[in-house]
C-alpha positions in Angstrom: -10.2 50.1 13.9 -7.1 50.9 14.6 -8.4 53.9 17.2 -11.0 52.4 18.3 -9.0 49.2 19.5 -9.9 47.6 23.2 -8.0 49.3 25.6 -9.7 47.8 28.5 -7.2 46.6 31.3 -4.3 48.2 29.3 -3.9 50.6 32.6 -2.8 47.2 34.5 -0.4 45.8 31.8 1.3 49.0 31.7 1.3 49.1 35.5 3.4 46.4 36.4 6.4 47.0 33.4 6.2 50.5 34.6 6.4 49.4 37.9 8.8 46.8 37.4 11.4 49.0 35.3 10.8 51.9 38.3 12.0 49.6 40.9 15.2 48.1 38.9 13.9 44.8 38.9 13.7 45.0 35.0 15.3 47.5 32.4 15.3 47.5 28.6 17.5 49.6 26.3 14.9 52.5 25.5 16.0 52.5 21.8 14.5 48.4 22.0 11.5 49.7 24.0 11.2 52.6 21.5 10.8 50.6 18.3 8.7 47.9 19.9 6.6 50.4 20.7 6.0 52.1 17.3 6.3 48.4 15.6 3.5 48.3 17.9 1.5 50.6 16.5 2.2 49.6 12.8 0.8 46.3 13.5 -2.0 47.5 14.4 -2.5 49.4 11.5 -1.7 46.6 9.5 -4.5 44.2 11.0 -7.4 47.3 10.2 -5.4 47.1 6.6 -5.4 43.4 6.1 -6.2 41.2 8.5 -10.8 41.3 9.3 -10.8 38.1 11.6 -8.3 40.5 13.7 -10.6 40.6 16.7 -10.4 37.4 17.9 -6.7 38.0 18.9 -6.7 41.5 19.4 -7.1 40.7 23.3 -3.6 39.2 23.3 -2.1 41.8 21.2 -3.3 44.3 23.2 -2.2 43.0 26.3 1.8 42.1 25.1 1.8 45.6 23.9 0.4 46.8 27.2 3.4 45.5 28.4 6.2 47.1 26.4 4.3 50.3 26.5 4.8 50.3 30.0 8.4 50.3 29.7 8.5 52.9 27.3 6.3 55.0 30.1 8.9 54.5 32.1 11.9 55.6 30.6 9.5 59.1 30.4 10.0 58.7 34.5 13.2 57.6 34.7 14.2 61.2 32.6 12.1 63.3 35.1 14.7 62.1 37.8 11.8 60.2 40.3 13.0 60.3 44.0 12.9 56.8 45.9 11.3 58.5 48.7 7.4 58.3 47.5 8.2 55.9 44.5 4.9 54.7 44.9 2.6 57.8 45.1 4.6 59.3 42.2 3.3 55.9 40.0 0.3 56.3 41.1 0.1 59.2 39.8 1.6 58.9 37.0 -0.5 56.2 36.1 -3.4 58.1 37.1 -2.2 61.0 34.4 -1.8 58.5 31.5 -5.4 56.9 32.3 -6.7 60.6 32.3 -5.2 61.4 28.9 -6.7 58.1 27.7 -10.0 58.9 28.6 -9.7 62.8 27.3 -8.7 61.0 23.7 -11.3 58.9 23.9 -14.0 61.8 25.0 -13.1 63.5 22.2 -13.0 60.7 19.3 -15.4 58.6 20.5 -18.5 61.6 18.9 -16.2 61.9 15.4 -16.3 58.0 15.4 -19.6 57.3 15.7 -20.8 60.3 13.6 -18.4 58.4 10.9 -19.9 54.7 11.5 -23.2 56.3 10.1 -21.4 57.7 7.4 -20.2 56.0 3.9 -16.9 57.3 4.2 -16.1 55.4 7.2 -14.3 52.3 5.3 -11.9 55.1 3.1 -11.6 57.4 5.9 -10.4 53.6 8.0 -8.3 52.4 5.0 -6.7 56.3 5.0 -6.2 57.1 8.4 -4.9 53.2 9.2 -2.4 53.8 6.5 -0.9 56.6 7.4 -0.3 54.9 11.0 0.7 52.1 8.9 3.4 54.7 7.4 4.2 56.4 10.3 4.9 53.7 12.9 7.2 52.4 10.5 8.9 54.9 9.8 9.5 55.5 13.2 10.5 51.6 14.0 13.0 52.4 11.1 14.0 55.6 12.5 14.8 54.3 16.3 16.1 50.1 15.7 18.0 51.4 12.7 19.1 55.1 13.0 
């Protein structure tokens, strides 16, 4: 399910590209990054809907999308206008904040997902939620890429 995908190690992947962008080593256009993030979310939802053997390569998808999401985080940091002095400390604190937010989301979602797993509505709920995420992700992709 899109909401329960493996994020183990996502911290390291998005931290790599976040640091590369923060130090101006690699800077990508925000429009491209935002469109790719939206497409990555839509892709994972499509996997849930149409590809049942997706788990075998989910680690590769998660790795690539983690890198792209790091570029997305970097655009947020650029808008905040991080000072050059103490940049490493700022990056560390930002990453810790992202991780804390992800941990909170898991803590809230896990009991609901475990309860849902024990019901007869699990498959239908996954299809409905994945369809909603797919439509929103594709809409955001079109908006960011073409409008």
